C-alpha positions as CSV (number, residue, x, y, z in Angstrom):
1,M,130.7,99.3,164.3
2,T,130.5,101.6,167.4
3,N,129.5,100.6,171.3
4,Q,127.8,98.1,170.1
5,S,125.8,99.8,167.9
6,L,125.5,99.4,164.0
7,V,125.5,102.1,161.8
8,L,124.4,101.7,158.3
9,Q,125.5,104.3,155.8
10,K,124.2,104.3,152.2
11,L,121.2,102.4,152.3
12,K,119.5,100.8,149.6
13,K,116.9,99.0,148.7
14,S,118.6,95.5,148.3
15,S,119.9,96.7,152.6
16,A,116.3,95.9,153.8
17,G,116.0,93.0,155.7
18,I,116.3,91.4,159.0
19,Y,119.0,92.3,161.4
20,V,120.6,90.2,163.9
21,C,123.4,90.7,166.4
22,K,125.4,87.7,167.5
23,A,127.6,87.5,170.7
24,S,130.0,85.1,172.1
25,N,132.1,84.6,175.0
26,I,134.0,81.4,176.7
27,E,130.7,80.8,178.0
28,G,129.0,80.3,174.6
29,E,127.3,82.4,171.7
30,G,124.4,84.5,172.2
31,T,121.6,86.0,169.9
32,S,120.0,89.4,169.5
33,N,116.2,89.2,169.2
34,P,115.8,89.7,164.7
35,L,115.0,93.7,164.0
36,E,113.0,94.2,160.2
37,L,115.0,97.4,158.1
38,N,112.4,98.5,155.9
39,I,114.0,100.8,153.2
40,M,111.3,102.9,151.8
41,Y,111.4,105.2,148.6
42,K,109.8,106.4,145.9
43,P,107.9,104.9,143.2
44,M,110.2,103.5,140.2
45,C,108.8,102.5,136.5
46,K,109.4,98.8,136.2
47,A,111.9,97.9,133.2
48,D,109.7,95.2,132.2
49,Q,106.4,96.9,130.4
50,K,105.7,97.4,127.2
51,R,106.5,100.9,125.8
52,V,105.4,101.5,122.2
53,F,101.5,100.7,121.8
54,G,100.3,100.7,117.6
55,V,96.8,102.0,117.3
56,A,94.3,102.1,114.1
57,K,92.1,105.7,114.6
58,G,88.6,105.2,116.2
59,E,90.8,102.2,118.0
60,Q,91.0,101.7,122.0
61,V,94.2,100.4,123.0
62,E,95.1,100.1,127.3
63,I,98.1,101.5,128.4
64,E,99.7,99.6,131.6
65,C,102.0,102.0,133.9
66,K,103.8,99.3,136.2
67,V,106.0,101.1,139.5
68,D,107.7,99.4,142.4
69,S,107.6,101.5,145.5
70,N,107.7,101.3,149.4
71,P,104.9,102.3,150.5
72,K,103.2,101.2,147.6
73,A,102.0,104.5,145.3
74,D,98.5,105.3,146.6
75,S,97.8,108.1,143.7
76,F,99.0,108.0,140.0
77,K,98.9,111.2,137.4
78,W,98.6,111.0,133.5
79,A,99.6,113.5,130.8
80,F,99.4,113.3,126.6
81,N,102.3,115.2,125.1
82,N,102.5,115.6,121.0
83,S,103.9,118.3,118.7
84,A,101.3,120.8,120.0
85,E,100.5,120.6,123.5
86,S,100.8,118.9,126.9
87,I,97.8,117.8,128.3
88,D,96.4,115.9,131.9
89,V,94.4,113.0,131.5
90,P,91.3,112.8,133.5
91,Q,91.2,110.9,136.5
92,A,87.5,109.1,134.9
93,R,90.0,107.6,131.9
94,F,92.6,105.5,133.9
95,S,92.2,102.9,136.9
96,N,94.9,102.0,139.6
97,I,95.8,98.6,140.7
98,N,97.9,97.6,143.6
99,S,99.2,94.2,143.4
100,A,99.3,91.4,146.5
101,K,100.2,92.2,149.7
102,L,103.7,90.6,150.1
103,T,104.9,93.1,146.7
104,S,105.8,96.4,146.3
105,S,103.8,96.8,142.7
106,S,101.4,99.4,141.5
107,T,99.8,99.2,138.2
108,S,97.5,102.1,136.6
109,I,95.1,101.4,133.5
110,L,94.6,104.4,130.7
111,S,92.4,103.6,128.3
112,Y,93.4,105.7,125.3
113,T,91.7,105.9,122.0
114,P,93.1,108.1,119.1
115,Y,90.7,109.9,116.6
116,I,93.1,112.6,114.8
117,D,96.2,113.0,114.1
118,L,97.4,115.4,116.8
119,D,95.6,112.5,119.4
120,Y,99.3,110.2,118.6
121,G,102.3,110.9,120.8
122,S,103.5,110.2,123.9
123,V,101.8,109.7,127.4
124,I,103.5,110.1,130.4
125,C,102.9,108.6,133.9
126,Y,104.0,109.7,137.5
127,A,103.3,107.8,140.6
128,T,103.3,109.5,144.3
129,N,103.5,107.1,148.1
130,E,104.2,108.8,151.2
131,V,107.9,109.3,150.3
132,G,106.8,111.6,147.5
133,Q,106.1,111.6,143.5
134,Q,108.3,109.8,141.1
135,F,111.3,111.3,139.6
136,E,111.4,110.1,136.4
137,P,108.0,109.3,135.0
138,C,107.3,106.0,132.9
139,V,106.9,107.4,128.9
140,F,104.8,105.2,126.4
141,H,104.7,106.4,122.9
142,I,100.6,106.1,121.0
143,I,101.5,105.3,117.4
144,G,99.6,104.4,114.0
145,A,99.4,100.8,113.9
146,G,101.9,99.6,110.5
147,K,103.5,96.5,109.2
148,P,106.0,94.6,111.1
149,D,109.5,95.0,110.4
150,P,111.7,91.8,109.7
151,P,113.1,89.3,111.8
152,V,116.8,90.3,112.6
153,N,120.3,88.2,112.8
154,C,118.8,85.2,111.1
155,S,120.9,82.3,111.4
156,V,121.0,78.5,110.3
157,Q,122.3,76.0,112.8
158,N,122.3,72.1,113.6
159,I,122.2,71.3,109.5
160,T,121.8,67.3,109.2
161,S,121.1,65.9,105.9
162,E,117.4,65.7,106.6
163,S,117.1,68.6,108.9
164,L,117.9,72.4,110.2
165,E,117.4,75.6,112.4
166,I,116.5,78.7,112.2
167,D,117.0,81.0,115.3
168,C,116.5,84.9,114.4
169,L,115.8,88.2,116.4
170,E,112.7,89.6,116.6
171,G,112.5,92.9,114.5
172,F,109.4,96.1,115.7
173,D,106.0,95.0,115.8
174,G,104.5,97.5,114.2
175,G,102.2,98.5,117.4
176,L,100.6,94.9,117.1
177,P,101.1,91.3,118.3
178,Q,103.5,89.4,115.4
179,V,103.7,86.0,114.3
180,F,107.0,84.3,112.7
181,H,106.6,82.4,109.4
182,A,109.1,80.0,107.5
183,E,108.9,79.4,103.9
184,V,111.6,76.6,102.9
185,V,111.6,76.1,99.3
186,D,113.6,73.1,96.7
187,A,116.5,75.8,94.6
188,G,116.5,73.4,92.1
189,S,112.2,74.1,91.6
190,P,109.7,76.2,92.7
191,R,108.3,73.5,95.1
192,L,107.2,74.7,98.1
193,L,108.8,72.3,100.9
194,S,107.3,73.4,104.0
195,N,105.4,76.3,105.4
196,L,106.1,77.4,109.5
197,T,104.1,79.7,112.0
198,A,105.5,79.9,115.5
199,P,104.5,82.8,118.1
200,I,109.2,83.3,118.6
201,P,111.0,83.8,115.8
202,M,112.9,79.9,115.4
203,F,111.7,76.8,113.2
204,V,112.8,73.4,113.7
205,V,112.6,71.9,109.7
206,T,112.8,68.5,109.4
207,G,111.9,66.0,106.4
208,L,114.9,67.8,104.0
209,R,117.0,65.6,101.1
210,P,121.3,65.1,101.9
211,G,122.5,67.6,99.4
212,Q,119.7,69.3,98.8
213,N,120.5,73.2,98.2
214,L,117.3,75.4,99.5
215,R,115.5,78.9,100.1
216,L,114.9,79.7,103.4
217,Y,112.3,82.9,103.5
218,I,111.4,84.7,107.3
219,Y,109.6,87.1,107.8
220,S,106.7,88.2,110.3
221,S,103.3,89.9,110.2
222,N,100.3,90.9,111.9
223,R,96.9,92.7,111.5
224,K,98.2,95.4,108.9
225,G,100.2,92.6,107.1
226,I,103.9,91.5,106.5
227,S,107.1,92.6,107.1
228,E,109.8,92.0,103.8
229,K,111.4,88.6,103.5
230,V,114.7,87.3,104.6
231,R,116.1,85.2,102.5
232,I,118.8,82.5,103.4
233,E,120.1,80.2,101.0
234,E,121.5,76.7,102.6
235,Q,122.1,73.1,101.5
236,T,122.0,70.1,104.1
237,I,124.9,67.7,104.0
238,Q,125.6,65.0,102.1
239,E,125.2,61.6,103.4
240,A,128.7,59.7,104.8
241,E,129.8,57.7,101.8
242,K,129.8,53.4,102.6
243,R,132.9,52.3,103.9
244,T,133.9,48.6,104.4
245,G,136.6,47.3,107.0
246,K,136.6,47.2,110.3
247,C,138.6,48.8,113.3
248,Y,139.5,47.8,116.8
249,H,141.4,49.3,119.3
250,P,144.7,48.2,118.6
251,F,145.0,46.3,122.9
252,E,141.3,44.9,122.5
253,R,140.4,42.8,119.7
254,K,137.4,41.2,121.4
255,R,134.2,42.2,120.9
256,I,132.9,44.4,124.1
257,E,130.1,43.5,125.9
258,G,126.9,45.7,125.0
259,E,129.2,47.7,122.3
260,D,129.6,47.7,118.7
261,L,132.4,47.5,117.0
262,I,134.0,50.8,115.8
263,E,133.7,50.9,111.7
264,S,136.8,52.1,110.0
265,P,136.7,54.8,107.5
266,F,139.6,52.8,105.6
267,E,140.4,49.7,104.0
268,L,143.2,47.6,106.2
269,T,145.9,45.6,104.3
270,P,148.5,43.6,105.0
271,R,152.0,45.2,105.6
272,N,154.2,44.1,102.5
273,P,156.5,41.5,103.7
274,L,161.0,42.9,104.6
275,S,163.0,43.0,101.6
276,P,166.2,41.3,101.8
277,E,168.0,44.4,102.5
278,E,165.7,45.5,105.2
279,D,166.2,42.4,106.8
280,K,168.6,43.3,107.5
281,S,168.8,46.2,109.4
282,P,169.4,45.6,113.4
283,L,167.8,48.4,114.1
284,L,164.3,47.5,112.2
285,R,164.7,44.3,113.7
286,H,165.1,45.4,117.1
287,M,161.8,47.7,116.1
288,L,159.6,45.1,114.7
């Protein structure tokens, strides 16, 4: 702050917004008219977009290139790279879309169809706006579609006498949409107890028996086939043995309204009477 002026240095996208100046003296406080600071920047790739596409020969795929910029991108450029060459993609092969007025997002959609092995490789996307051309391109990989990889980091949680939960992370989808499966088998026989399918690798298995030994097989599938199966051995917990006897709070023996008395896992038995020798002890008499 110098000479009633605000100097901002090393501006970032987050510096944009509405600025006001406030001043006060013994008479009160005053506020200036609001001023909007508009930060302009070149296009940058958005992080939340698919980067790998599995495509069969002769199959068309649409690849979205999403960028963030201010002002919005006014043009896009696509190029194809493989081990042999780099080729610019004709404008007729892609279309550009600008999102709603209040956002800074722009998208270009490329329609691509591989026919021979050399058509597999990488496509790159550059966007340009009034500030300039995108510094680092968005890179997308075109691969031959294949079977998915199996789920990873699978764990079994919240095990009870009748149910359990399975939680995994997704493996590579083979370039195609995938779904996930869990087969639950009784370890003592080949009997299939449950066969579950889900869009994410998380399952809740119910209807089990206490102390039941289980084999769990978790895998994924897409249009090209199924992944290898992840095998887990688990056991439901045993039911607690039934015990007799009641246990109450030592300072409250009457039943509390609306609440059940606490069941004790122990039998309660009367204390043995003192022997004549013990009864002679003043310390024991005092403690009792």
